[in-house]
N, C-alpha and C positions, 0 to 999 in steps of 0.2 A: 547029562549031569556030571559024569566023570571028566568029560572034556572041559566043562566049566570049572571044575575044581583044580584042574591041572594048569589052566591058562589064565591070563589076566593079571591085574594088579592086586597083590595081597592087601586087604583093607586095613587090618589092625596094625601091622608093622608100619604101614605108611602113615597112619594117623599118629602113632607114637613118635615117629621121626618128625612129623610136622609140629607136634606139640613141643617136643624137646628143642627143635630149632627156633620156635617162637619164643620160648623162655630164654634161650641163649641169646637171641637177638635183642630181647629187651634189656638184659643185663650188660651185654657187651656194648651196645650202642648208647645206652644211657648211663653206663658206669655202675660199678658195684656199690657205690656209696649213697645211692638214692633209695631210701626206705620204701617210697611208694611203688617203685618198680619191683622191689622184692615182694611187696604185698600182692601186686597184680600177678607176678610170676607164680607165687604160692597159691593164689586163688585159682589160676588156670590149672596148675598141677593137681590141686585138691579135687576140683570138679572132674577132671579127666580120670583120676584114680577112682573116685566114687562111682562115676558112670561105668567104668570098666568092670568094677566089682559087681555092680548091679546086673549088668548085661551077662557077665560070665556066670553068675550064680543062677540066672534064669534061662538064658539061651546061650549055652556054651558054643554052639555051632557057629554063632555069629562071628566069633573070633577068628575063624578060618575062612571067612568069605573072601571072594576076589571080585574085583570090578571088571566084569565083562569078558568077552572072548576077543583076543587079539585078532583072530582071523576075520571075525564079523564086524568088530567095532574098534578098529585100531585108532580111530579119531578120539577115543576116550582119553588117551594119554596126552593128546594135544590140548585138551581142555581141563582135565582133572589135575594133572601134575602141576601145570602153571598156577592153577587156582590154589593148590596147597602151598606152593612156594610163596605166594603172595601173603600168607599169614605171617611168616617171619619178616617179610619185607615191610609190611604195615607196622609190625611191632618195632622194628629197628628205626624206621622213619619217625614214628610217633615218640619213641623213647628219646631219640636225639633231639627232636623238637622240644620235648618237655624239659630236658636237662641242659641242653647246650644252645640250640639254635633259637628257640623262642620265636619261630617264624609265624605261627598261626594259632596261638593259644585260644582255647575255647573257655567260656565261663564255667565256673565251678558246678553249676547245676547240671551240666551235661554228664556228670558222674552218675546221676540217677538213671539217665538214658542208657549209659554203658552197662550198669549193673542189670538193668531190665533186659537188655538185649542178650547179655551173656547168660543169665539164668534161663531166659526163655529158650535160647538156642540149645543149651544143654538138655533141658527137660524135653524139648521136642525131639531131639536126636535119640535120647535114651528111650523115650516112649515109643518112637517109631521102630527102633531096633527090637523092642520086646513084643511088638505087635506081629501078627501073622500077615506080612506084606503080600498083597495079591501077586506081585511080580518077583517074589523071593525065588532063589534058585530051585527050591524043592517044587515050585509050581511051573517051572519052565516046560512048556508044551502041554500043560493041562490046566483046567480051570480050578481055582481054589474052592474050598468048601464054602457054601453060602453062609454058614453059621460061624465062620472063623472070626476071631476078634481082630479086626483090622486097625483098631485104634485111630491114629491120626490119618491113616489111609482112607478112612471113610469120608474125610473132609478134603484132603489134598492127595494128589497122585505122587507127589515128591516131597514129603515132609522133611526128609533128611537133608535134602538140598536147601530147603528154606532154613533149617536149623544151622547149616554151615554158613549161609549168608548172614544170619543174625550174629553168629559168633565172630565172623570177620568184621562186621560193622561195629561190634562192641569195642574193639581195641582203640580206634581213634577217640571215642568218647571217654573211655577209661584213662586215656593218656592226655586228654585235653588238646588233642592235635587235629586241626582241620586238614593239614596237609597229608596226614595219614589216611584220610578218606580217599585219596587218589588210588593207592593200591587196593584198598578195600572196595572201591567202586569198580575197578578192573576185575577183581575177583567175582563180584556180583554178576558182571556181564558174562564172564566165562561160565559161571554156574547156570545162568539163565540159558545160554547157548547149549550147554550140556543137557539140561532138562528138555529143551526143545528137540534135540537130536535123539535123545534116549526115548522120549515119549513116542516119537514118530516110528522109531525102530520097533518098539513093543507093539504098536498099533498094527504094523505090517507082519510081525512074526507070530503074534498070539491071536488066534481066532476069537477068543472070548474077550479080548481087551476092549472091543467096541462097546460091549455091554457095561464094562467097568467104567468107561469114560462117560457113559450116560448117567450112571448112578453117582459118579464123582467127577463132575465136569471141570473142576479147577486143577490145574497142574501145580502151581506154586503159590499163588496169592488168592485167598478166599474172596469170592465175589468179583474178581478182576481178571485173573488169567490161570 
């Protein structure tokens, strides 16, 4: 446990940096004079702030979590960091498309899809962070309590990764930009690869994980995978 706390990627500062970079990319690439970009940037900042306050008030320890052990899982950096970088990349491309390029504008109804993906992604991430995850750091090496409130982890083994994918896919729809789906799609591929590697690692490291996979058979997508 001590080794886990000392090594790895600090989660919350990394998420703050990714959120700030996404907002900056929106406004810089699209220009400061576009009201819609300010609205999208404000919406992202507001949801991130609300989510942070909720998690901090209920599970303060989450704010100090780190992603993995460098010694055992150095491949995390090669998957997670590029995935986080693709958030601002998608925002920049979509904002430029919306305000300057007009390369691949989507119809206006796609806004509904964007709002749905954004809201669902944030709710899923916040709910998962508040739940007692079976593979949270406090459970490393030991089986979690059977009566623990697992929340979304009762349905999926990696709900936070699914939330991150939904958040990434929401940007192209909010910005009416089909071309922004390219970095969002690459991000999805990286996160799917991360889930696959992470799940296999847990399966080999935790003796009790096999039983959890039997009760919760789906990694990322209900009824599919």
